[in-house]
C-alpha positions in Angstrom: -212.4 -31.6 -97.4 -216.0 -31.3 -96.1 -218.6 -30.0 -98.4 -220.1 -28.0 -95.5 -218.7 -24.5 -95.7 -217.0 -23.2 -92.6 -217.1 -19.6 -91.4 -213.4 -19.4 -92.0 -213.9 -20.3 -95.6 -216.7 -17.8 -96.0 -214.4 -15.1 -94.5 -211.7 -16.0 -97.0 -214.2 -15.6 -99.8 -215.3 -12.3 -98.4 -211.7 -11.0 -98.5 -211.2 -12.3 -102.0 -214.4 -10.6 -103.3 -214.1 -7.3 -101.4 -212.0 -5.5 -104.0 -214.3 -6.6 -106.9 -217.9 -6.5 -105.8 -220.1 -3.9 -104.0 -222.1 -4.8 -100.9 -225.7 -5.1 -102.1 -228.2 -2.8 -100.2 -231.0 -3.7 -97.8 -234.1 -1.6 -97.2 -237.3 -1.8 -95.1 -240.2 -2.4 -97.5 -242.8 -0.2 -95.7 -245.7 -0.6 -98.2 -245.2 -4.3 -98.6 -244.9 -4.8 -94.9 -248.3 -3.0 -94.4 -249.9 -5.1 -97.0 -248.6 -8.5 -95.7 -248.6 -7.7 -92.0 -245.0 -8.3 -91.3 -241.9 -6.2 -90.9 -240.2 -7.0 -94.2 -236.6 -6.1 -95.0 -235.4 -6.8 -98.6 -231.8 -7.8 -99.4 -231.4 -6.5 -102.9 -229.1 -9.1 -104.6 -230.4 -7.9 -108.0 -228.3 -4.7 -107.6 -225.0 -6.1 -109.0 -223.8 -4.7 -112.3 -225.2 -7.6 -114.3 -228.5 -7.6 -112.4 -227.7 -11.2 -111.5 -227.4 -12.7 -108.0 -224.8 -15.2 -109.2 -221.9 -12.9 -109.3 -220.5 -13.7 -105.9 -220.2 -17.5 -106.5 -218.9 -17.1 -110.1 -216.3 -14.6 -109.2 -215.1 -16.5 -106.1 -214.5 -19.6 -108.4 -212.7 -17.5 -111.0 -210.5 -15.8 -108.5 -209.5 -19.2 -107.1 -207.9 -20.3 -110.4 -204.2 -20.1 -111.0 -203.0 -17.6 -113.6 -202.0 -20.3 -116.1 -205.5 -21.9 -115.7 -207.2 -18.6 -116.3 -205.2 -18.0 -119.4 -206.5 -21.2 -121.0 -210.1 -20.1 -120.5 -213.3 -21.2 -118.9 -216.7 -22.5 -120.0 -220.0 -23.0 -118.2 -223.6 -23.9 -118.8 -226.5 -21.7 -117.6 -230.0 -20.4 -118.4 -228.8 -16.9 -117.8 -227.9 -15.6 -114.4 -224.7 -17.7 -113.8 -223.8 -17.0 -117.4 -223.9 -13.3 -116.8 -221.8 -13.5 -113.7 -219.2 -15.6 -115.4 -219.2 -13.6 -118.6 -218.8 -10.2 -116.8 -216.0 -11.2 -114.5 -214.2 -13.3 -117.1 -214.1 -10.2 -119.3 -212.8 -8.1 -116.3 -210.1 -10.7 -115.5 -209.1 -11.3 -119.1 -210.2 -14.9 -119.2 -211.5 -16.4 -122.5 -215.1 -17.6 -121.9 -217.6 -19.8 -123.6 -221.2 -20.2 -122.4 -223.5 -23.1 -123.3 -227.2 -22.2 -122.9 -230.5 -24.0 -123.5 -232.4 -22.8 -126.6 -235.2 -21.4 -124.5 -232.8 -19.2 -122.4 -234.1 -15.6 -122.0 -232.8 -13.5 -124.9 -232.1 -10.5 -122.7 -229.6 -12.5 -120.7 -227.9 -14.2 -123.6 -227.4 -11.0 -125.6 -225.7 -9.4 -122.6 -223.4 -12.3 -122.3 -222.5 -11.9 -126.0 -221.8 -8.2 -125.5 -219.5 -9.1 -122.7 -217.4 -11.0 -125.1 -218.5 -14.6 -124.3 -218.8 -17.2 -127.1 -222.3 -18.6 -127.0 -223.4 -22.1 -128.1 -226.8 -23.8 -127.7 -228.2 -27.1 -126.5 -231.8 -28.2 -126.3 -232.0 -28.1 -122.5 -230.1 -26.9 -119.5 -229.2 -30.5 -118.5 -227.8 -31.2 -122.0 -226.0 -27.8 -121.9 -224.2 -28.8 -118.6 -223.1 -32.2 -120.1 -221.9 -30.5 -123.3 -220.0 -27.8 -121.3 -218.3 -30.4 -119.1 -217.2 -32.4 -122.2 -216.0 -29.2 -123.8 -213.8 -28.4 -120.8 -212.2 -31.8 -120.9 -211.6 -31.8 -124.6 -210.3 -28.3 -124.8 -208.3 -28.3 -121.6 -210.2 -25.4 -120.2 -212.0 -25.0 -116.8 -215.7 -25.7 -116.3 -217.3 -23.3 -113.9 -220.2 -25.1 -112.2 -223.5 -23.1 -112.0 -224.1 -24.1 -108.4 -222.6 -27.5 -107.4 -219.1 -26.6 -106.1 -217.6 -25.5 -102.8 -216.2 -22.3 -104.1 -219.6 -21.3 -105.6 -221.3 -22.0 -102.2 -218.6 -20.1 -100.3 -219.0 -17.1 -102.6 -222.7 -16.9 -102.0 -222.2 -17.2 -98.3 -220.6 -13.7 -98.4 -224.1 -12.3 -98.9 -225.1 -13.6 -95.5 -222.1 -11.9 -93.8 -223.1 -8.7 -95.5 -226.6 -9.1 -94.1 -225.5 -9.7 -90.6 -223.6 -6.4 -90.7 -226.5 -4.5 -92.2 -229.5 -5.8 -90.2 -229.5 -6.9 -86.6 -233.2 -7.3 -85.9 -234.6 -10.1 -88.0 -235.9 -13.5 -87.1 -236.0 -15.3 -90.5 -234.9 -15.2 -94.1 -236.7 -16.3 -97.3 -234.5 -17.3 -100.2 -235.0 -18.9 -103.7 -233.5 -22.3 -104.5 -232.6 -23.4 -108.0 -229.6 -25.7 -108.0 -229.0 -24.6 -104.5 -225.7 -22.8 -104.5 -227.1 -19.4 -103.5 -229.4 -20.8 -100.7 -226.8 -23.2 -99.4 -224.1 -20.5 -99.0 -226.4 -18.0 -97.3 -228.2 -20.5 -95.1 -225.0 -22.3 -93.9 -223.4 -19.0 -93.0 -226.4 -17.6 -91.2 -227.1 -20.7 -89.2 -223.5 -20.9 -88.0 -223.7 -17.3 -86.8 -227.4 -17.2 -85.8 -228.8 -20.7 -85.2 -232.1 -19.1 -84.1 -232.9 -17.7 -87.6 -235.6 -19.6 -89.4 -234.6 -20.2 -93.1 -237.3 -20.7 -95.6 -236.3 -22.0 -99.1 -238.5 -21.4 -102.1 -238.7 -23.4 -105.3 -241.2 -23.0 -108.1 -244.0 -25.5 -108.7 -242.4 -26.1 -112.1 -239.3 -27.4 -110.4 -241.3 -29.4 -107.9 -243.3 -31.2 -110.6 -240.3 -32.0 -112.8 -238.3 -33.2 -109.8 -241.1 -35.5 -108.7 -241.6 -36.9 -112.2 -238.7 -36.1 -114.6 -240.2 -38.0 -117.5 -243.6 -36.3 -117.3 -242.8 -33.6 -119.9 -242.1 -34.5 -123.5 -239.4 -32.6 -125.5 -240.9 -29.5 -127.1 -244.0 -29.6 -125.0 -242.6 -28.9 -121.5 -244.4 -26.1 -119.7 -242.5 -22.9 -119.3 -241.9 -21.0 -116.1 -241.5 -17.3 -115.5 -238.9 -18.2 -112.8 -236.3 -19.4 -115.3 -233.4 -18.3 -112.9 -234.4 -21.2 -110.6 -235.7 -23.6 -113.2 -233.2 -26.5 -112.3 -234.4 -30.1 -112.5 -232.4 -31.3 -109.5 -230.5 -30.0 -106.5 -226.7 -30.4 -106.6 -224.8 -33.2 -104.9 -222.8 -30.6 -103.0 -225.6 -28.2 -102.3 -228.3 -30.8 -101.4 -226.8 -31.9 -98.1 -226.1 -28.3 -97.1 -229.7 -27.3 -97.8 -230.9 -30.4 -95.9 -228.8 -29.3 -92.8 -229.4 -25.6 -92.8 -232.7 -24.8 -94.5 -235.6 -25.3 -92.1 -238.3 -25.7 -94.7 -238.6 -25.7 -98.5 -241.9 -24.7 -100.2 -243.1 -24.5 -103.8 -244.8 -21.4 -105.2 -247.1 -21.3 -108.2 -246.5 -19.3 -111.3 -249.4 -17.0 -110.5 -247.9 -16.1 -107.0 -244.5 -15.4 -108.6 -246.2 -13.1 -111.2 -248.1 -11.2 -108.4 -244.8 -10.8 -106.5 -243.1 -9.4 -109.6 -245.9 -6.8 -109.8 -245.9 -6.0 -106.1 -242.1 -5.2 -106.3 -242.7 -3.1 -109.4 -245.6 -1.2 -108.0 -244.7 -0.8 -104.4 -240.8 -0.8 -104.5 -240.4 0.6 -108.0 -238.0 -2.2 -108.7 -238.0 -4.4 -111.9 -237.4 -8.0 -110.8 -237.4 -11.3 -112.7 -239.5 -14.3 -111.7 -236.8 -16.1 -109.8 -235.9 -12.9 -108.0 -239.5 -12.5 -106.8 -240.1 -16.1 -105.7 -239.1 -15.5 -102.1 -241.6 -12.6 -101.8 -244.2 -14.9 -103.4 -243.8 -17.4 -100.6 -244.3 -14.7 -98.0 -247.4 -13.5 -99.8 -248.8 -17.1 -99.8 -248.3 -17.4 -96.0 -245.6 -20.0 -95.9 -243.7 -18.3 -93.1 -244.6 -19.6 -89.6 -246.6 -17.1 -87.5 -243.7 -16.6 -85.1 -241.6 -15.1 -88.0 -242.5 -11.4 -87.8 -239.4 -9.8 -89.2 -238.2 -11.7 -92.2 -235.5 -10.7 -94.7 -236.5 -11.5 -98.2 -233.7 -12.1 -100.7 -234.6 -10.5 -104.0 -232.3 -11.8 -106.7 -232.2 -11.1 -110.4 -233.5 -8.2 -112.5 -233.0 -9.7 -116.0 -236.6 -10.1 -117.0 -237.5 -10.1 -120.7 -239.4 -6.9 -121.6 -242.1 -8.8 -123.5 -242.7 -11.0 -120.5 -242.9 -8.0 -118.2 -245.4 -6.3 -120.5 -247.6 -9.4 -120.5 -247.4 -9.6 -116.7 -248.4 -6.0 -116.4 -251.4 -6.5 -118.7 -252.5 -9.7 -116.9 -252.3 -7.9 -113.6 -254.4 -5.1 -114.9 -257.0 -7.6 -116.0 -257.1 -9.4 -112.7 -257.5 -6.2 -110.8 -260.3 -4.9 -113.0 -258.2 -2.2 -114.6 -259.0 -3.5 -118.1 -262.5 -4.0 -119.4 -263.2 -6.3 -122.3 -266.8 -5.8 -123.5 -268.7 -7.4 -126.4 -271.1 -5.1 -128.2 -273.7 -6.3 -130.8 -274.8 -3.5 -133.2 -276.2 -3.0 -136.7 -273.4 -3.1 -139.3 -273.7 0.4 -140.7 -271.6 3.6 -140.7 -271.2 5.6 -137.6 -272.0 2.8 -135.1 -268.4 2.5 -133.8 -268.3 6.2 -133.3 -271.3 6.0 -131.0 -269.7 3.3 -128.9 -266.4 5.1 -128.5 -268.2 8.3 -127.7 -270.1 6.7 -124.9 -267.0 5.1 -123.5 -265.1 8.4 -123.7 -268.0 10.3 -122.0 -267.7 7.8 -119.1 -263.9 8.3 -118.7 -262.8 5.0 -120.4 -259.8 4.8 -122.7 -260.2 2.5 -125.7 -257.1 0.4 -126.2 -258.2 -2.1 -128.8 -261.1 -2.8 -131.1 -261.9 -6.0 -133.0 -264.8 -6.6 -135.5 -266.5 -10.0 -136.1 -269.0 -10.2 -138.9 -268.7 -13.9 -139.7 -269.9 -15.1 -136.3 -272.2 -12.2 -135.4 -275.1 -13.2 -133.2 -277.7 -11.5 -135.5 -277.9 -11.3 -139.4 -276.8 -7.8 -140.5 -275.1 -7.1 -137.3 -271.5 -7.0 -136.3 -270.1 -8.1 -132.9 -267.4 -5.7 -131.7 -265.0 -6.5 -128.8 -263.5 -3.4 -127.2 -260.7 -3.4 -124.6 -261.0 -0.4 -122.4 -258.7 1.0 -119.7 -260.8 1.8 -116.6 -260.2 2.9 -113.0 -261.6 -0.3 -111.4 -264.4 -3.0 -111.7 -267.1 -0.5 -110.7 -266.0 1.9 -113.4 -266.1 -0.9 -115.9 -269.6 -2.0 -114.9 -270.7 1.7 -115.2 -269.5 1.8 -118.8 -271.3 -1.5 -119.7 -274.5 -0.1 -118.1 -274.4 3.0 -120.2 -273.8 1.1 -123.4 -276.9 -1.1 -122.7 -279.0 1.9 -121.8 -278.1 3.5 -125.2 -279.6 0.4 -126.9 -276.3 -1.3 -127.7 -276.5 -4.9 -126.2 -273.2 -5.2 -124.3 -271.6 -7.8 -122.0 -268.3 -7.8 -120.2 -266.2 -10.8 -120.9 
């Protein structure tokens, strides 16, 4: 059997999934299109019940199993999205399920798997989790559900491309994230067989690019993190790699900062909460990786399972970058009432004090205290106006 999925196989997967999964929506992103100068349509593959784009592949694999095999149970290894897809549909189908996850897997994803009835165990990395899960399957006579590197996984993901072709007729390109490659391989192979003219841009994170180029560069415990954990896979699969080589026209790497900006653009302009992996495709468009001839791309947004703490930090960092937060150092005599004067000036100028920190030990002048104030402002001009008024009041102040 060829590893390259045929349209007939994708159609079979579509029929198999039809009674179990909704068709994910598409919409024209008017505001983002105006900002980026392209006619951008979004395929919202974060709109499954679990918020995970891996449901199609996981469910197609589970439905292919004989009843006796299902009864014995399944296991898999995943950093989160595949785990959610397997856990949710295993529970629906009455299949015992065990998930092996890396210790740094996002808590929000793992807790949802646990609530879905999956047994959770941990390994130090995703690579070790995959080896452990495969050994567990052999020893316990249960079935290992590959996260990406299997024909049924690829065929299941190809159903998303068939959906798109029925939903949107006028598009010239797609942009899709690549982790282990199952998602991108299925979509790209299906589209290219139907529409060879479509340009397919695959997107990996710079984290994945660096680690694939030099797997030994990062020491255990000190490896840099990525906010795109859903596509943080150290290597493309043996099944998915040749499919991507054949059907994906170009693969680019996006930096963490671009992915963070894409998360915020989707939140602000589309009112949609998307995780880092889900925003990677938009990040590539923002960074100008599409050829100029591609005027009407479809951007695949996949995954909404972002940790609330991480989302909060991204929002705060975005506000800082856009000048919506002002951090100002003020040096003043260490006596009662001085802080009241500072906050009064800030309030008079329309600023909102969010945080105050006192430093007496390293104050610039004896008998003085250095105060750092974080203020919510309208923009950089507003922040500069507040600093100006503090200095004019005789309070030496400097934005930092």
